[in-house]
C-alpha positions as CSV (number, residue, x, y, z in Angstrom):
1,X,-27.8,12.9,16.8
2,X,-26.0,15.9,18.1
3,X,-23.1,13.7,19.2
4,X,-22.3,12.3,15.7
5,X,-19.4,14.0,13.9
6,X,-20.3,16.0,10.9
7,X,-19.8,14.3,7.6
8,X,-17.0,16.7,6.6
9,X,-14.9,15.5,9.6
10,X,-15.1,11.8,9.0
11,X,-12.0,10.1,7.7
12,X,-12.3,9.3,4.0
13,X,-10.2,6.7,2.1
14,X,-11.4,5.7,-1.3
15,X,-9.8,4.2,-4.4
16,X,-10.9,6.3,-7.3
17,X,-9.0,4.3,-10.0
18,X,-6.1,1.9,-10.5
19,X,-4.3,2.2,-13.9
20,X,-1.3,1.3,-15.9
21,X,0.6,4.6,-16.1
22,X,3.7,3.5,-18.1
23,X,5.1,0.3,-19.5
24,X,8.3,-0.1,-21.5
25,X,10.1,-3.1,-22.9
26,X,13.5,-3.2,-24.5
27,X,15.2,-6.2,-26.1
28,X,18.4,-4.5,-27.5
29,X,20.3,-7.7,-28.3
30,X,17.5,-9.8,-29.9
31,X,17.4,-12.1,-31.7
32,X,21.0,-13.2,-31.0
33,X,20.7,-13.1,-27.2
34,X,17.7,-15.5,-27.5
35,X,19.9,-18.3,-28.7
36,X,22.1,-18.1,-25.6
37,X,21.8,-21.2,-23.4
38,X,23.1,-19.5,-20.2
39,X,20.7,-18.5,-17.5
40,X,20.3,-14.7,-17.2
41,X,20.8,-12.7,-14.1
42,X,17.7,-10.8,-12.9
43,X,17.9,-7.4,-11.1
44,X,14.6,-6.0,-9.8
45,X,14.3,-2.5,-8.5
46,X,11.1,-1.1,-6.9
47,X,10.0,2.4,-6.1
48,X,7.0,4.2,-4.7
49,X,6.0,7.8,-5.4
50,X,3.0,9.7,-4.0
51,X,1.9,13.2,-5.2
52,X,-1.1,15.3,-4.6
53,X,-3.3,15.9,-7.7
54,X,-6.2,17.8,-6.1
55,X,-7.4,18.8,-2.7
56,X,-7.6,15.4,-0.8
57,X,-6.8,13.4,-3.9
58,X,-3.4,11.7,-4.4
59,X,-1.7,9.6,-7.0
60,X,0.4,6.8,-5.6
61,X,2.6,5.1,-8.2
62,X,4.7,1.9,-7.8
63,X,7.4,1.3,-10.4
64,X,9.2,-1.9,-11.0
65,X,12.3,-2.2,-13.2
66,X,13.3,-5.7,-14.2
67,X,16.7,-6.0,-16.0
68,X,17.9,-9.4,-17.1
69,X,21.4,-9.9,-18.5
70,X,23.6,-12.7,-19.8
71,X,27.2,-11.7,-19.0
72,X,27.2,-8.0,-19.9
73,X,24.5,-8.1,-22.5
74,X,20.9,-7.2,-21.8
75,X,18.3,-9.9,-22.5
76,X,15.4,-7.6,-21.7
77,X,14.7,-4.5,-19.7
78,X,11.1,-3.9,-18.5
79,X,9.9,-0.9,-16.6
80,X,6.3,-0.7,-15.4
81,X,4.6,2.0,-13.4
82,X,1.2,1.1,-12.0
83,X,-0.7,3.9,-10.2
84,X,-3.8,4.6,-8.2
85,X,-5.8,7.7,-7.5
86,X,-6.9,7.8,-3.9
87,X,-9.2,10.2,-2.1
88,X,-7.8,10.7,1.4
89,X,-9.4,13.3,3.6
90,X,-9.6,14.2,7.3
91,X,-6.7,12.0,8.4
92,X,-4.3,13.2,11.0
93,X,-1.0,14.3,9.5
94,X,0.9,11.5,11.2
95,X,-1.3,8.9,9.4
96,X,-0.9,10.4,5.9
97,X,2.7,9.0,5.4
98,X,1.8,5.5,6.4
99,X,-1.4,5.5,4.3
100,X,0.4,6.7,1.2
101,X,3.6,4.7,1.8
102,X,2.0,1.4,3.0
103,X,-1.8,1.1,2.4
104,X,-1.9,2.6,-1.1
105,X,1.1,0.7,-2.5
106,X,-0.3,-2.6,-1.1
107,X,-3.5,-1.9,-3.2
108,X,-1.6,-1.0,-6.4
109,X,1.1,-3.7,-6.2
110,X,-0.9,-6.8,-7.3
111,X,-1.8,-5.0,-10.5
112,X,1.8,-4.1,-11.0
113,X,2.8,-7.8,-10.5
114,X,0.3,-8.9,-13.1
115,X,1.3,-6.1,-15.6
116,X,5.0,-7.1,-15.3
117,X,4.4,-10.8,-15.7
118,X,2.1,-10.2,-18.7
119,X,4.5,-7.8,-20.5
120,X,7.4,-10.2,-20.1
121,X,5.3,-13.2,-21.3
122,X,4.1,-11.2,-24.3
123,X,7.7,-10.5,-25.1
124,X,8.3,-14.2,-25.5
125,X,10.0,-14.9,-22.2
126,X,8.9,-17.0,-19.1
127,X,7.1,-14.6,-16.8
128,X,9.0,-12.9,-13.9
129,X,6.8,-13.0,-10.8
130,X,7.7,-10.2,-8.5
131,X,7.9,-11.4,-4.8
132,X,5.4,-10.1,-2.2
133,X,6.6,-6.9,-0.7
134,X,6.3,-5.8,2.9
135,X,5.5,-2.2,2.3
136,X,5.5,-1.4,6.0
137,X,9.1,-2.6,6.4
138,X,10.0,-0.7,3.2
139,X,8.3,2.5,4.5
140,X,10.0,2.2,8.0
141,X,13.4,1.7,6.3
142,X,12.9,4.8,4.2
143,X,11.8,6.8,7.3
144,X,14.9,5.6,9.2
145,X,17.1,6.5,6.2
146,X,15.6,10.0,6.0
147,X,16.0,10.5,9.7
148,X,19.6,9.5,9.5
149,X,20.2,12.0,6.6
150,X,18.9,14.9,8.7
151,X,21.2,14.4,11.6
């Protein structure tokens, strides 16, 4: 028993909660835009933000912005932030970035996809299904961009 690490030194990774933090929908040109026959263009932006909320507890939020337009007029603009509270303790510093930039967003993202599709459907439009995201590639790209900015 003397060889087992103490409980306080074991790595901890637990999901405390996943929740819808913010959702907004705008249809500034309704109802006239709804009569248009042209297919809208769809622009989707995605962002990840991680912040400490207590000792060993972090909020990781994934935000999707979906902007659809016909010509220069907005059909709808949806922004949804889905977040999770994670307890992360006793991990080496070099693992914290990947855990909060890859593992946590991968857990939150399916909820975000469902929230976006549901909100758009409730607005009277066909759902927009967000594509699967490779958060590891996204994280590595951000790291490479940050490394390039510091040189």
